[in-house]
N, C-alpha and C positions, 0 to 999 in steps of 0.2 A: 773818562771812565772806561775802562776795558770791556769790550763787548763779552757778555757771559759765554756765548756759544763759541766765539772766536778763540776764547781762552780754554775752552773745554774740548774742542775737537781739533784733531790734526787730519788734513785731507790731502792725499796725493792722487794724481790721475796719470795715466799713461795709455796711449793708443798708437797702434801700428798697422800699416797696410798688410803685413804678412808677406809670404813668399810667392803667392799664386796670383791674387787678385791685382788688377791694374790700378785701382784706387781705393780710397778708404771710405766705406759707407757707414762707419761707426761715428757716433758723436757723443762727447761727454761734457758735462757742465757742473762745476761744483761752486759752492758759496759757503765757506765756513761761517761767515757773518750771520747768515739767515739759516744755517743748518741744512743746506740742501746738497744733495748728490744725485745726479740724473745721468743715465746712460741709454742710449738707443742704438739699435742695429738696423739700418735701413735696408729696403729691398725695392726692386723695380728695375726698369730698363736703364738705358744709358744715363748715368749720373742721377737718375731719379731717387735711388735709395739714399744717396748722400743728401739730396735736398730735403727728403722726408725726415731723416734722423736729425738734421740740423734744425729744421722746423720744430720738431718735437721738443729738443732740449731748450732752444731759446724761447719758444712760446711759452712752454710750461714754467720755465724759470720766471719769465716776466709776469705771467699771470699769478703765480704764487706769491711773488713779492708785492705785487699790488693788493692781492687779498690780505696778506699778513700785515700790510701797512695800516689797515683799518682795524683788524681784529687779529689778535695774537693766535698762533696755531694751536696753542694748548687750551684756550678758552673753550668751555663746554658749550656747544651748540644747543640752545634750549629746544629747538625743534626735533633733534635727533638724540640728544643725551650723550653725544660723542664729541671729542675734540674737533674744533673747527678745521684743523688741518686734514681730518679725514674727509669732510665734505668738500674742502677746497680742492684736494688732489683729484677726487672724482670729477668734479665740475670742470676743472682746468684741463684735465686729460680729455674730457668729452669735447671741450672747446678746441683742443689741439686736433683731435680726431676730425672734427667738422672742417677745420682749416685745411688740413692735408687732403681731405676727401674732395673739397671744392677745388683745391689747386690742380689735383690729378684730373679733374674733369674739364679744366679750362685749356690745358696744352696736351696735345697728343703724346709728346715725348715724356710726360710725367704720368701718363695713364697707368692705373693699377699700382702706383707707388704706395708704400706703406712702411711701418717700422715696428719693431719690438720696442719695448720701454720698461725700464725699471727705475723707480724713483723713490728717494727716501727724504723724509723730513724729520730732523732731530729737534725735539722740544721737551722740556720739563722731564728730563730723564727717561724719555721714551724715543722710540723711533717708529715713524708711521711709514709703511712700505706699500707702495702700489706697483703692480706689474701687469704687463700684457705681452704674451708671447714667451719666448724661451731665453731671454737674458735674465740673469740670476742675481740673487743676493745671498751671500753666505755670512755666517758669524763665527769667529773663533773666540771662544771664551775659556781661558785656561788652555787645556789641551782638547777641548770639545769643539769639533768643527761640524757645523750643521747648515743645511740650506733652508733659509727662511721663505723661499719662493718655490712654487711647484710649476714646471713648464706647461704652457698651454701648447701642446704639440701632439701630433699623431702618435709618436713614439710613447709619450707619457700615457696616452689613453690606452694604447696597447699593453703597456706595463700594468696599468691599473686593472685592466680586464683580465689579465693573466695570459694574454696571447703570446707574449714574449717575455724574457727575463731582462733584467737591467744589463747583464753581460751581453746578450743578443743585441740590445739596443745600441751598444757601443759600436758594432759592426754593421749596423743597418744603413741602407742607402737612402733611408727616409728621414735622416736626422734633422734636416732643415725645414721640414713641413710643419709650420705652426698652424694651430687652430684659432688663434686670435692674433690680431695686429692692429696697430693704430693707423687709421687713415684709409684702409681697404674698404670698409663698408660705411654706410651713413651713420651707424651707431657702433659703440664700442662697449664691451663688457670688461670693466676694470676690476681686478681682484685687489683687496686691500686689507692689511692686517696691522696691528700695533703690538710692540714689543718693548718691554723694559729693557733699559740699557744699564751697563755697570762700568765703572772705571776699569780700564784694561782691555775692554772688548775691542776687537778689530772687526770691521764689517767690509766685505768684498762685494762690490758690484762688478759684474763682468758680462761680456757678450759671449756667444757660443763659440767664437774663435778661441776662447780659453778653454771652457769646460768640454768642448768636443775633442780637443787636441791633448789635453792633460787630465790624467786620472785625479779623482777627488783626493785620493790618498797622498798623491804628489803635491797637489796644491796645499793641502793641510800641512805637509811636512815643510814646504817652503815657508808657509807663514809662521810655523813654530820656530824655524831656523833664523829667518830674516825679519821677524816681527818688530824688532827694536829699530829698525831702519826702513820705514815705509817707501822711501824713494827706491832704495836698492831692491826692496821686495817687489814693487810694481814692475821694475825693469826685468827683474829675473822671471817673474811670471810670463811676461811677454816673450823673453828669450825661450823659455821652456816650450811655449806654443809653437814658436818658430823652429826650434830644434826638433820638434816632432813632426814637422812637415809645413807649418804655417799655411794651411789651406784656406784660411779666411782671415779677414781683418780681426784683430784681437784688441780688446779695450779692457782696462781695469780701473777702477776707483777703490781707493782704500781709505777708511775712515776709522781712526782710533780715538776712543773716548778717553781723555786724559784725567777728567775729574767730573763730579757731579754737576748738573746744570739745572736744578729745580727752578721752576718759574717763580719770580718774586710774588709772594703772598699765595702761592699755589699749594701743591701738596695732594692734589687729586690723584696724581699718578700712583700714590702709595696705596690707593684703595680701589682703583679701576684699571683694568687691562683685559685685552682679549687673549694674549699669549704671553708667556714669560720664557 
C-alpha cells in the first residue's frame, strides 16, 4: 500500500556553503513518508554551529518519529484539545534544546553554540509549523506568497515597535542578531502555529542566507516561474543568493502538496484550525 503522505508530498532540499563562509553551518532533514521538513542554521565558534544545527535536525526527527510511532500526529490530545503533533513538536524541541545546551557546557570548543530552527509536520491536510530564530517558512498559494513565520530577531522587534522600516532593516548591520535560539539557554520559547494546506501549495523553508540576500519579491517570482520543477527551483534560489554576494550559508527546503491527505477516519481538520 502506498504511504498516503509519500504520495501527497513532493519534497526537495538544497544547501550550499555560499561564497564567503569557510564551512556550512546549516543543516536540513526531510522525510516525505512521515511528513517532516526541518531546517536549522547553526551559530557558535569553530565548527560549533555545524554541530548544533546537525544535532537539532537529527535529534528532532528521531524524537518526532518515535513519538508518532505510538500516536499519530493528527490525533487530538485530550489534555490540550490540540493535535498531538503540536505537543510533540514543543516537547521534542525542548529536548533538543537541552541536549545542545548540555553539550555546549561539556566542551569548551562548543561553548555558546546554538541554532535557529524551523520545522514542519504535515498531517491530515494541515501543516504544523514550529520555529525559533530567523529561519523562515513561506507559502505560495496560487500567486499569493506569504511568510508563515515571524522572525525572532532584534530587527523584527525594531520594525514592530516602529523604530525602523522594513526597508531600513534590509541595510542594517544587525541582521543576524536573533532574540531566540535553540541550545543557547537552559529553556527555549518555541512559537508554533497550524495551517490548512491545499493541493498545489508550495512551502519554502529557508535560512537567512536566502532571505537576507534575495528580496521576497524575487523569491516569489522564482517560485511562480519554476514552481513546476522543484529541483530546478531549489538550485535557482541558492544561485540567486550567491549571485547577490553569497555572504552566508544558504539552505532551502521546498514542499509541494500534490493531493489531499486526510487522516483515515479523521476529518477534524475541517472544523478546527488556528490559521488558514
